[in-house]
N, C-alpha and C positions, 0 to 999 in steps of 0.2 A: 521598434517594439517588436516587430516580429523576430530579431535576434534574440531578445529577452525571452521570447514566449517559447522560440524552439530550445533555447537554452534550458529554460524551466521543464520542458518535458523530455530533453536527452536526460535529465538528473531524474526526472519521476520515472523513465524507463530503467535507467541505473539503478533506483531504490527497489523497485519491482522486483529485477534482477537478484538484488542480493537478499529480499525476503525471500521470494520463493527458491531461489536456489540454496539457502540456508536451511530452509525448512527440509528441502528434499535431502539435501545431504548429511542432516541430522537423524533423519528419519531411517536413511539407508543405513545409517552407521549401527543403528541398534540400540542408540542409547537415546532415548526422546529427551530433550532438553532443549531449553530456549539459547542458542549461542549469541554472540555480540554479533555477527553479521546480520542474524533476524533483526537483533533491537536496530541498529543502524538503517539497516532498510525500511523497516516499519516508520522512522522519524524522518527519513529523507522524503519516504513517499507522503508522509504529512506536511511536511514544509513547503515542498514543489506542489504540491496538490493545492495547497493554499494559494500560492504563489499563480500558479493556472488558473484559480477561479476567479481571480483579482480582471476587473474590464480592462484588459489591455488592447482589444481589438476594436473598439471604437462602436459597439452595437451592431445591430443587425444581424443576418443570420450564422455569422461567425462566433457568436456567443454560445457557449453550450446552457441549455435549458438549467434552471433553477433547481428543479426538482431531482434534475439528475445530480448537480453539483451537490445537493443535501444529501443525498442518498448516498453519493459516493463518499461524502464527509464521515457520514457517521459510519459506514463500513470500516474506514480509515482509522476513524477513532476506537472502533471496536478491537480491530487489529492490534493499534500500538496500545492498549490497554491492556489486551491479552497478553501481549509479549514484555509488556515492562512488570507486570505484576506477577508474571510467574518466572523471570531471569535469573533469580537467586535459587530456584529449586533444584535440586540434583536430578530430579525425574519428573516430569509432567505428565499428566493424566493425558492419556492418547487420544482421547476425544476432544480436548483441550487443543491439543497440538493438531490434531487434523483440523479443527474448526478454524485454525489461523490457516493452514494452507487453503481450504476450501473458500474461506471469505478472501484471501488474496485473488486466488481464481474468480471469484464473483466479480469482487471489484474491477478486474481486468475486462470480464464479461462487459459489464455494466460500461463501460468506456467507450467498447468496441461496438457492441450491439444497438445501444439506445440512441436514437437518433432524434 
């Protein structure tokens, strides 16, 4: 089961890189819109995050706190919804776009600093 958890974690990190990298690249291009990389990253994060939240480690101290999982899941759903529903717009509102990047960074901070 540890190998499965590590593969899911690896995929989760790739999803984070796709989402944040796509956001930064699109922002720096000067044309603020949702690209397909961001969409893929958001859904890879959701899928692998759901897999990581499954009780694969046999309980004990290795299981993440349910409150942490709920907060991370809610933030990931917000990100995915924001990306999905704005994906066809030619130009996305600057605040909406920056919120996607900010929530992505916040979700990573929750993962790292919440023990």
